[in-house]
Each structure stands twice: as C-alpha cells, then as structure tokens.
N, C-alpha and C positions, 0 to 999 in steps of 0.2 A: 687445643689453647688460642684468643680466634691471635689473623698478623699484618699485620697495616703495610703495606708495600708505597714503597713511597720515595721522593727523596724528600734530605732534610734540609727546609728549604730556611733553618735555621738553628741555632743551639747556642746553649747554654753551657758551659761546663765550670765547677766549684767544688771548693771542699767542703767536703760534711755531708752530714747525712743526707740528702739529693744531690748526687754527684756533676746529672746533666739533666735540662730539663731541650725536651726534641717535639719540634716541629715537623710531623711529617706528612706532607704530601703532594698532589700533584701542582699545587701551584703556591705560592707567597698566599694568595687571600683564603688558600681550598687546604688546612690541615690536623695534620689529629695533634694533639700533648702527649707528648710518654713520655714517663718520669726513668732517671734510671735511683736505683736510690742504691746509698750503707750502712749498710743495721743489722750487720754481721761483725766480730772477735772475729774469724776462719781466714786464716793467707790470703787462702786461694781465690773465697769467693773474693776477695777485700784487692785483687787481682785479678780474677773474671770479670766482677763492675766499673772497674775500671778502665781498664781492657773496653768496652763496651760504649762508655764516654770517652772517649779517645777512638773509639771507629767511627758515633754516628759526631765529631770534628770532623774526621779526617773528611769522608763521605763529605758532607757538605764542601767543607771547600774542594773538593774536585771530583762534585757532579753527581756520581755517584749514587744509584738508587739504593735503597734497604732492603731488607722486611726486621721487622722488628713482631717480637714472639713478644705477649704478654696475656693475664691469667686475662680469665672471666670475670669482668665486673675490677676490675683494676688498671691503674693507670703502670703500671710496673715494668718495664721490659725486663726478661729473663732471659734474655737473645740477641743478638745484632746480626745478621748475612750482612754482609754486603756484595751487591752485584758487580759483575766485572762486566756484562756488558747490556 
C-alpha cells in the first residue's frame, strides 16, 4: 500500500459519505488530495474513520506531519499516523 508523508496543508471535515478531504504535501501549492470515506454501518469502522478525519484536522491545526496509507489506485485513506517530531 502506498504511503504519503507531509503536512496537511488544507483539510475539510464534513458529515456524510466523505468525512474529510485532505491536501497533503510539502507546500500549499504541492499537494495530493486524499479522502476519508464513510460507507460502512459497522460501529467500529465508523469510529475509526471519524478518528482519522479528526486526526487530519488536528495535524493541520498543529502543523504536524502525517503519514497517510491508502490502497493502490485509490485516494481513500485507510490509516493515518501523526508524526511527533
């Protein structure tokens, strides 16, 4: 699975099928758009995906870098890691 590391330059968090749009990259004009979707009725999956959207928002506000993992050929984030340093 590919990974993208960088700053969350811009993020939009909403409710609905797409929970978050995250523009991740080294600078505001050099980003990749990845999304967090919610298309499951499993409560654990719902909570995990909501947490990913919140983590992206928190990283954007605090200027922390993230590593976003997503499947080949997709822009849907499966896992988010916030880097501490």
